[in-house]
C-alpha positions as CSV (number, residue, x, y, z in Angstrom):
1,X,8.7,-35.4,-2.1
2,X,11.1,-32.9,-3.5
3,X,11.4,-30.9,-0.3
4,X,10.8,-33.6,2.2
5,X,14.4,-34.6,2.9
6,X,15.6,-31.0,2.9
7,X,13.0,-29.9,5.4
8,X,13.7,-32.9,7.6
9,X,17.5,-32.2,7.8
10,X,17.1,-28.5,8.3
11,X,14.4,-28.7,11.1
12,X,15.6,-31.8,12.9
13,X,16.7,-29.9,16.0
14,X,13.4,-27.9,15.9
15,X,10.9,-30.8,15.7
16,X,10.0,-30.6,19.4
17,X,8.7,-27.1,18.7
18,X,7.6,-27.1,15.0
19,X,6.1,-30.0,13.1
20,X,7.4,-29.5,9.6
21,X,4.7,-29.4,6.9
22,X,3.5,-32.7,5.5
23,X,4.9,-33.7,2.1
24,X,3.6,-31.4,-0.5
25,X,1.9,-32.6,-3.6
26,X,4.0,-33.3,-6.7
27,X,4.4,-30.1,-8.8
28,X,1.9,-29.6,-11.5
29,X,2.9,-29.3,-15.1
30,X,2.7,-25.5,-15.1
31,X,4.4,-24.9,-11.7
32,X,7.9,-24.6,-13.2
33,X,6.7,-21.9,-15.6
34,X,4.8,-20.0,-12.8
35,X,7.8,-20.2,-10.5
36,X,10.4,-19.1,-13.1
37,X,8.6,-16.0,-14.4
38,X,9.1,-12.9,-12.2
39,X,6.5,-10.7,-14.0
40,X,3.6,-10.6,-16.4
41,X,5.8,-9.6,-19.4
42,X,7.8,-12.8,-19.0
43,X,5.0,-15.1,-17.9
44,X,2.4,-14.4,-20.6
45,X,4.7,-15.4,-23.6
46,X,5.7,-18.6,-21.8
47,X,2.0,-19.5,-21.1
48,X,1.1,-18.9,-24.8
49,X,4.0,-21.1,-25.9
50,X,2.9,-23.9,-23.5
51,X,-0.7,-23.7,-24.7
52,X,0.4,-23.7,-28.4
53,X,2.6,-26.7,-27.9
54,X,0.1,-29.0,-26.1
55,X,-3.3,-27.7,-27.5
56,X,-3.9,-31.0,-29.3
57,X,-2.2,-33.4,-26.9
58,X,-3.6,-31.9,-23.7
59,X,-6.3,-29.3,-24.3
60,X,-7.2,-29.1,-20.6
61,X,-3.7,-28.1,-19.5
62,X,-3.5,-25.7,-22.5
63,X,-6.7,-24.2,-21.3
64,X,-5.3,-23.7,-17.8
65,X,-2.3,-21.9,-19.3
66,X,-4.5,-19.5,-21.2
67,X,-6.7,-19.0,-18.2
68,X,-3.8,-17.9,-16.1
69,X,-2.7,-15.5,-18.9
70,X,-6.2,-14.1,-18.9
71,X,-6.1,-13.6,-15.1
72,X,-2.9,-11.7,-15.4
73,X,-4.6,-9.2,-17.8
74,X,-7.9,-9.1,-15.7
75,X,-6.0,-8.2,-12.5
76,X,-4.5,-5.1,-14.3
77,X,-7.8,-4.0,-15.8
78,X,-6.8,-5.0,-19.4
79,X,-10.2,-6.5,-20.1
80,X,-9.9,-6.8,-23.9
81,X,-6.8,-9.0,-23.6
82,X,-8.4,-10.9,-20.8
83,X,-11.4,-11.7,-22.9
84,X,-9.2,-13.0,-25.8
85,X,-7.3,-15.3,-23.4
86,X,-10.5,-16.6,-21.7
87,X,-12.2,-17.2,-25.0
88,X,-9.3,-19.4,-26.1
89,X,-9.3,-21.2,-22.8
90,X,-13.0,-22.0,-23.1
91,X,-12.5,-23.2,-26.7
92,X,-10.0,-25.7,-25.4
93,X,-12.0,-26.7,-22.4
94,X,-15.7,-25.7,-22.5
95,X,-16.5,-26.8,-18.9
96,X,-18.1,-24.6,-16.3
97,X,-15.0,-22.9,-14.7
98,X,-13.8,-21.5,-18.1
99,X,-17.3,-20.3,-18.9
100,X,-17.5,-18.4,-15.6
101,X,-14.2,-16.7,-16.3
102,X,-15.1,-15.6,-19.8
103,X,-18.6,-14.5,-18.9
104,X,-17.3,-12.5,-15.9
105,X,-14.8,-10.7,-18.1
106,X,-17.4,-9.9,-20.7
107,X,-19.8,-8.5,-18.1
108,X,-16.9,-6.5,-16.6
109,X,-16.1,-5.0,-20.0
110,X,-19.8,-4.7,-21.1
111,X,-19.1,-3.5,-24.6
112,X,-21.7,-3.8,-27.4
113,X,-23.0,-7.4,-27.5
114,X,-21.0,-8.5,-24.4
115,X,-24.0,-9.1,-22.2
116,X,-25.8,-11.3,-24.8
117,X,-22.5,-13.2,-25.4
118,X,-22.1,-13.8,-21.7
119,X,-25.6,-15.1,-21.5
120,X,-24.9,-17.6,-24.3
121,X,-21.6,-18.6,-22.7
122,X,-23.4,-19.5,-19.5
123,X,-26.6,-21.1,-20.8
124,X,-25.1,-24.6,-21.4
125,X,-24.1,-25.0,-17.8
126,X,-27.3,-23.9,-16.1
127,X,-28.9,-26.2,-13.5
128,X,-31.6,-28.5,-14.8
129,X,-34.0,-27.4,-12.1
130,X,-33.1,-23.7,-11.4
131,X,-36.0,-23.4,-8.9
132,X,-34.3,-26.0,-6.7
133,X,-30.6,-25.1,-7.1
134,X,-27.6,-26.6,-5.3
135,X,-25.5,-24.1,-3.3
136,X,-22.5,-25.1,-5.5
137,X,-24.4,-23.8,-8.5
138,X,-25.4,-20.5,-7.1
139,X,-22.7,-18.4,-8.8
140,X,-23.3,-20.2,-12.1
141,X,-27.0,-19.5,-12.0
142,X,-26.5,-16.0,-10.6
143,X,-24.0,-15.1,-13.4
144,X,-26.5,-16.3,-16.0
145,X,-29.2,-14.2,-14.4
146,X,-27.0,-11.1,-14.3
147,X,-26.2,-11.6,-18.0
148,X,-30.0,-11.9,-18.7
149,X,-30.6,-8.6,-16.8
150,X,-27.9,-6.8,-18.7
151,X,-29.3,-8.1,-22.0
152,X,-32.7,-6.6,-21.2
153,X,-34.4,-9.7,-19.8
154,X,-35.1,-8.5,-16.2
155,X,-38.1,-10.7,-15.5
156,X,-36.1,-13.9,-16.3
157,X,-33.3,-12.6,-14.1
158,X,-35.6,-12.1,-11.2
159,X,-37.0,-15.7,-11.5
160,X,-33.4,-17.1,-11.4
161,X,-32.1,-14.9,-8.6
162,X,-35.0,-15.6,-6.2
163,X,-34.1,-19.2,-5.3
164,X,-30.4,-18.3,-4.7
165,X,-30.9,-15.0,-2.9
166,X,-29.8,-16.3,0.5
167,X,-26.5,-17.6,-0.8
168,X,-25.5,-14.7,-3.0
169,X,-26.5,-12.0,-0.6
170,X,-23.6,-12.8,1.7
171,X,-21.2,-11.3,-0.9
172,X,-21.1,-7.5,-1.4
173,X,-20.8,-7.7,-5.2
174,X,-23.9,-9.8,-5.5
175,X,-25.9,-7.6,-3.1
176,X,-25.1,-4.7,-5.4
177,X,-26.1,-6.6,-8.5
178,X,-29.4,-7.8,-7.0
179,X,-30.0,-4.2,-5.9
180,X,-29.6,-3.1,-9.5
181,X,-32.2,-5.6,-10.5
182,X,-34.6,-4.4,-7.8
183,X,-33.9,-0.8,-8.7
184,X,-34.9,-1.4,-12.3
185,X,-38.1,-3.0,-11.1
186,X,-38.8,0.0,-8.7
187,X,-38.8,-2.4,-5.7
188,X,-37.5,0.4,-3.5
189,X,-37.9,-1.5,-0.2
190,X,-35.7,-4.3,-1.5
191,X,-33.1,-1.8,-2.7
192,X,-33.0,-0.4,0.8
193,X,-32.7,-3.9,2.4
194,X,-29.9,-5.0,0.0
195,X,-27.8,-1.8,0.0
196,X,-28.1,-0.5,3.6
197,X,-25.4,-2.9,4.8
198,X,-23.1,-1.8,2.0
199,X,-23.7,1.8,2.9
200,X,-22.7,1.0,6.4
201,X,-19.6,-1.1,5.6
202,X,-18.4,1.5,3.1
203,X,-19.1,4.3,5.7
204,X,-21.2,5.9,2.9
205,X,-18.2,6.4,0.6
206,X,-19.5,4.2,-2.2
207,X,-21.1,6.7,-4.6
208,X,-23.1,4.1,-6.6
209,X,-24.5,2.5,-3.5
210,X,-25.4,5.9,-2.0
211,X,-27.0,7.1,-5.3
212,X,-29.4,4.1,-5.3
213,X,-30.1,4.4,-1.6
214,X,-31.0,8.1,-1.9
215,X,-33.2,7.6,-4.9
216,X,-35.1,4.7,-3.3
217,X,-35.4,6.6,0.0
218,X,-36.8,9.6,-2.0
219,X,-39.4,7.3,-3.7
220,X,-40.4,6.0,-0.2
221,X,-40.6,9.6,1.1
222,X,-37.9,8.7,3.6
223,X,-34.9,10.7,2.3
224,X,-34.6,12.8,5.4
225,X,-34.3,9.7,7.5
226,X,-31.7,8.0,5.4
227,X,-28.5,9.7,6.6
228,X,-29.4,9.6,10.3
229,X,-30.3,5.9,9.9
230,X,-27.0,5.1,8.2
231,X,-25.1,7.2,10.8
232,X,-26.8,5.3,13.6
233,X,-26.0,1.9,12.0
234,X,-22.4,2.9,11.5
235,X,-22.3,4.0,15.2
236,X,-23.7,0.6,16.3
237,X,-21.1,-1.2,14.2
238,X,-18.3,0.9,15.7
239,X,-19.5,0.2,19.2
240,X,-19.5,-3.6,18.6
241,X,-16.0,-3.3,17.2
242,X,-14.9,-1.1,20.1
243,X,-16.0,-3.8,22.5
244,X,-13.6,-6.2,20.8
245,X,-10.8,-3.7,20.7
246,X,-11.2,-2.9,24.4
247,X,-11.4,-6.6,25.3
248,X,-8.1,-7.1,23.4
249,X,-6.5,-4.2,25.4
250,X,-6.0,-2.2,22.2
251,X,-7.1,1.1,20.8
252,X,-8.1,2.4,17.4
253,X,-5.8,4.7,15.5
254,X,-6.1,6.5,12.2
255,X,-3.3,7.8,9.9
256,X,-2.6,8.3,6.2
257,X,-0.5,6.5,3.6
258,X,2.2,8.2,1.6
259,X,-0.4,8.9,-1.2
260,X,-2.8,10.4,1.3
261,X,-5.3,7.5,1.6
262,X,-6.9,7.3,5.1
263,X,-5.9,4.1,6.9
264,X,-7.3,2.5,10.1
265,X,-5.7,0.2,12.5
266,X,-5.7,-1.1,16.1
267,X,-2.7,-0.8,18.3
268,X,-1.7,-3.1,21.2
269,X,1.2,-2.3,23.4
270,X,3.0,-4.6,25.8
271,X,2.1,-3.8,29.4
272,X,5.6,-3.8,30.9
273,X,8.2,-3.1,28.3
274,X,10.5,-0.3,27.3
275,X,11.6,0.3,23.7
276,X,9.8,-2.6,22.4
277,X,10.0,-4.0,18.9
278,X,7.0,-3.7,16.6
279,X,4.9,-6.0,14.5
280,X,2.6,-4.9,11.7
281,X,-0.2,-7.4,11.0
282,X,-1.8,-6.9,7.6
283,X,-5.3,-8.2,7.8
284,X,-6.9,-10.0,4.9
285,X,-9.4,-7.9,2.9
286,X,-12.9,-8.1,4.4
287,X,-11.7,-9.5,7.8
288,X,-13.0,-8.0,11.0
289,X,-10.9,-7.2,14.1
290,X,-12.7,-9.9,16.1
291,X,-10.9,-12.6,14.1
292,X,-7.5,-11.3,15.2
293,X,-7.8,-11.4,19.0
294,X,-5.7,-14.5,19.6
295,X,-3.0,-13.6,17.1
296,X,-2.7,-10.0,18.4
297,X,-2.7,-11.1,22.0
298,X,-0.1,-13.8,21.3
299,X,2.3,-11.3,19.6
300,X,1.9,-8.8,22.4
301,X,2.6,-11.5,25.0
302,X,5.9,-12.0,23.1
303,X,6.8,-8.4,24.1
304,X,5.9,-6.9,20.7
305,X,3.9,-3.7,20.1
306,X,1.3,-4.7,17.5
307,X,-0.5,-2.8,14.8
308,X,-3.5,-4.6,13.1
309,X,-3.6,-2.8,9.7
310,X,-6.9,-2.8,7.8
311,X,-6.2,-3.0,4.1
312,X,-7.8,-0.5,1.7
313,X,-11.5,-1.2,1.2
314,X,-11.9,-2.8,4.7
315,X,-12.8,-1.5,8.1
316,X,-11.9,2.2,8.4
317,X,-9.4,2.1,5.6
318,X,-12.0,3.3,3.2
319,X,-12.4,6.3,0.9
320,X,-14.4,7.1,-2.3
321,X,-11.5,5.6,-4.4
322,X,-11.8,2.2,-2.5
323,X,-14.9,1.9,-0.3
324,X,-15.3,-1.9,-0.3
325,X,-13.2,-5.0,-0.8
326,X,-15.0,-5.6,-4.1
327,X,-13.4,-2.3,-5.3
328,X,-10.2,-4.3,-5.8
329,X,-11.8,-6.1,-8.8
330,X,-9.9,-5.4,-12.0
331,X,-7.0,-3.7,-10.3
332,X,-5.8,-6.3,-7.8
333,X,-2.2,-5.9,-8.9
334,X,-2.2,-2.2,-8.3
335,X,-4.0,-2.5,-5.0
336,X,-1.5,-5.1,-3.7
337,X,1.4,-2.7,-4.4
338,X,-0.5,0.2,-2.8
339,X,-1.2,-1.8,0.4
340,X,2.5,-2.8,0.5
341,X,3.3,0.9,0.8
342,X,0.7,1.3,3.6
343,X,2.6,-1.2,5.8
344,X,5.5,1.2,6.2
345,X,3.1,4.0,7.1
346,X,1.6,1.6,9.7
347,X,5.0,0.9,11.2
348,X,5.6,4.7,11.5
349,X,2.2,5.1,13.2
350,X,3.0,2.2,15.6
351,X,6.3,3.9,16.6
352,X,4.5,7.2,17.2
353,X,1.7,5.6,19.2
354,X,3.7,3.2,21.4
355,X,7.3,4.4,21.3
356,X,8.3,1.1,19.6
357,X,11.6,0.8,17.9
358,X,11.2,2.3,14.4
359,X,14.4,0.9,13.0
360,X,13.2,-2.7,12.6
361,X,9.9,-4.6,12.8
362,X,8.1,-7.9,12.0
363,X,5.5,-8.1,9.2
364,X,2.7,-10.6,9.4
365,X,0.7,-11.2,6.2
366,X,-2.6,-13.1,6.6
367,X,-4.3,-14.9,3.7
368,X,-4.4,-12.8,0.5
369,X,-2.5,-10.1,2.4
370,X,0.6,-12.3,2.0
371,X,1.8,-10.8,-1.3
372,X,1.6,-7.2,-0.1
373,X,3.6,-8.2,3.0
374,X,6.3,-9.7,0.8
375,X,6.4,-6.6,-1.4
376,X,6.6,-4.4,1.7
377,X,9.6,-6.4,3.0
378,X,11.5,-5.7,-0.2
379,X,10.7,-2.0,-0.1
380,X,11.4,-1.2,3.5
381,X,14.8,-2.2,4.9
382,X,13.3,-2.0,8.4
383,X,11.4,-5.3,7.9
384,X,13.7,-7.8,9.5
385,X,11.6,-10.9,9.6
386,X,8.2,-12.1,8.3
387,X,5.4,-14.5,9.2
388,X,2.9,-15.6,6.6
389,X,-0.3,-17.1,7.9
390,X,-2.2,-19.3,5.4
391,X,-0.8,-17.2,2.5
392,X,-2.7,-17.1,-0.8
393,X,-2.2,-15.4,-4.1
394,X,-3.1,-15.5,-7.8
395,X,-0.9,-18.0,-9.8
396,X,0.2,-15.0,-11.8
397,X,2.1,-13.7,-8.8
398,X,4.0,-16.9,-8.0
399,X,7.1,-16.0,-9.9
400,X,7.3,-12.4,-8.7
401,X,6.8,-13.4,-5.1
402,X,9.4,-16.1,-5.4
403,X,11.9,-13.6,-6.9
404,X,11.1,-11.1,-4.2
405,X,11.7,-13.6,-1.4
406,X,14.9,-14.8,-2.9
407,X,16.2,-11.2,-3.2
408,X,15.1,-10.4,0.4
409,X,17.3,-13.1,1.9
410,X,15.7,-13.0,5.4
411,X,13.8,-15.6,7.4
412,X,10.1,-16.4,6.9
413,X,7.9,-18.4,9.1
414,X,5.0,-20.1,7.3
415,X,2.0,-21.0,9.5
416,X,-0.7,-23.2,8.0
417,X,-3.8,-25.1,9.1
418,X,-5.5,-28.3,7.8
419,X,-7.6,-26.4,5.4
420,X,-4.7,-24.7,3.6
421,X,-3.9,-27.6,1.2
422,X,-4.5,-25.3,-1.8
423,X,-1.7,-23.0,-0.6
424,X,0.9,-25.8,-0.7
425,X,2.3,-25.0,-4.2
426,X,2.7,-21.3,-3.2
427,X,4.4,-22.2,0.1
428,X,6.6,-24.7,-1.6
429,X,7.8,-22.2,-4.1
430,X,8.4,-19.5,-1.6
431,X,10.1,-21.8,0.9
432,X,12.5,-23.1,-1.7
433,X,13.5,-19.5,-2.5
434,X,14.3,-18.6,1.2
435,X,17.3,-19.6,3.2
436,X,15.9,-23.0,4.3
437,X,18.3,-23.2,7.2
438,X,16.4,-20.5,9.0
439,X,12.9,-20.4,7.5
440,X,10.2,-22.7,8.8
441,X,7.0,-24.3,7.6
442,X,4.8,-25.1,10.6
443,X,1.4,-26.9,10.6
444,X,-1.4,-26.9,13.1
445,X,-3.5,-30.0,13.3
446,X,-6.4,-28.1,14.7
447,X,-9.4,-27.4,12.4
448,X,-9.3,-24.0,10.6
449,X,-7.3,-21.7,8.5
450,X,-5.8,-18.2,8.8
451,X,-6.4,-16.6,12.2
452,X,-8.9,-19.2,13.5
453,X,-6.0,-21.6,14.1
454,X,-4.5,-19.3,16.7
455,X,-7.7,-19.6,18.8
456,X,-7.8,-23.4,18.6
457,X,-4.1,-24.3,18.9
458,X,-2.3,-22.6,21.8
459,X,1.0,-24.3,20.9
460,X,1.4,-22.1,17.8
461,X,2.8,-19.1,19.7
462,X,5.2,-21.2,21.7
463,X,6.7,-22.5,18.6
464,X,6.9,-19.1,16.9
465,X,8.4,-17.6,20.1
466,X,11.3,-20.1,20.0
467,X,11.9,-19.5,16.3
468,X,11.7,-15.8,16.7
469,X,14.3,-15.9,19.5
470,X,16.7,-17.7,17.2
471,X,16.0,-15.8,14.0
472,X,15.6,-12.3,15.4
473,X,17.5,-12.2,18.7
474,X,17.6,-9.2,20.8
475,X,21.0,-7.5,21.1
476,X,22.9,-8.4,24.2
477,X,22.8,-5.8,26.9
478,X,26.2,-4.0,27.3
479,X,28.2,-5.2,30.3
480,X,28.9,-2.6,32.9
481,X,32.6,-1.9,33.6
482,X,33.5,-3.0,37.1
483,X,35.0,-0.3,39.3
484,X,38.8,-0.4,39.7
485,X,40.0,-1.5,43.0
486,X,41.4,1.2,45.2
487,X,45.1,1.6,45.2
488,X,47.0,0.4,48.2
489,X,49.1,3.1,49.7
């Protein structure tokens, strides 16, 4: 309710084009703290104080405060401090989510006794019938199995992993973990099955994956065939991707960031335009080009030259230092900042490849790419306007993002879908920090989230086009001076 009236008054004249977001949920008890703290050094003491003040009266809320503090440490690789925070959070609220956080931190640190402690933390929340698990309990059972394996109980781990294999194997981190179990049991064929897709997606840059693939291939007397097989699979994947790029009317490009990291992207140029303006779309980690066809085509149809930028660890933006999206774990904060710097490099590459105006451009952040898009806007003066599609972030980032948006003082267009209700607190906080006279929150009533809504709702681009013309107008063409009439004589 707190933004309902403001949004109505601001957007009244725009309602025929943009349906303002439905009333957001009432702010949670911790929202004022999260919104007001622009960084971890300010946020953590405030969270500790909240937890201390309500530990007896409201242990669940106190546990949430300590959990967020733990996340702020975990995202920066400070695992010891994360374990301390998560331990207190679980002591206040011993339910499953807190146990998963603590066990995950212990298994990431893996100091003496950590695996056994993680096993004991997870034991009370295990399914009653692990041989018939529910999909919602797959991670809980899998984490317990991983803890058992790391505490020298591999046979028990195998029994627990078998029933949930099909669910966990869709995630790169779990494929790697299950491959470690198979490797320990000398199940070389299973190692190959589990890790070959990771070798392909990482373009063979993940050293741990490649070490296990080479050892298992050697045991199968197939080491000579490994590299040609991976090269062939990478080629097939590239061909499929190229079909999508060609159908979109784009082309692949490669360039480097300021720190030398190799980056990949797809460029789309308007067919009939001179000196176009540019748009850099930061894809969400792990997304494929195929998901961005409607968004990219829509932006190009608005007369923009478009760069679809693959974030580090995804697509062709891979290197030994970041070969997979899971390589972000434990350094999410640093990776977000690094990717923010990559956006400027992408804008430069877009100008080189298409001749687009290099003095100003639009940034589009999708999903968890939203924070990096905001950080990039503050760093690069050329970013004149921003679109955030189904933005998501850690609660630890809320205050910093809000402060960055408030300091940027430029228009933001928030595009959401029906499945983005969990993003409402973040969008609410950011929208309040913008100039609400010119920023917009637009919903789609079509099913989906992120880029899927652009496929299902053709009205989105029409609304965005109208807002873009008002918020980022093109300079008027100079009037030609009429010739002077001839003198009478």
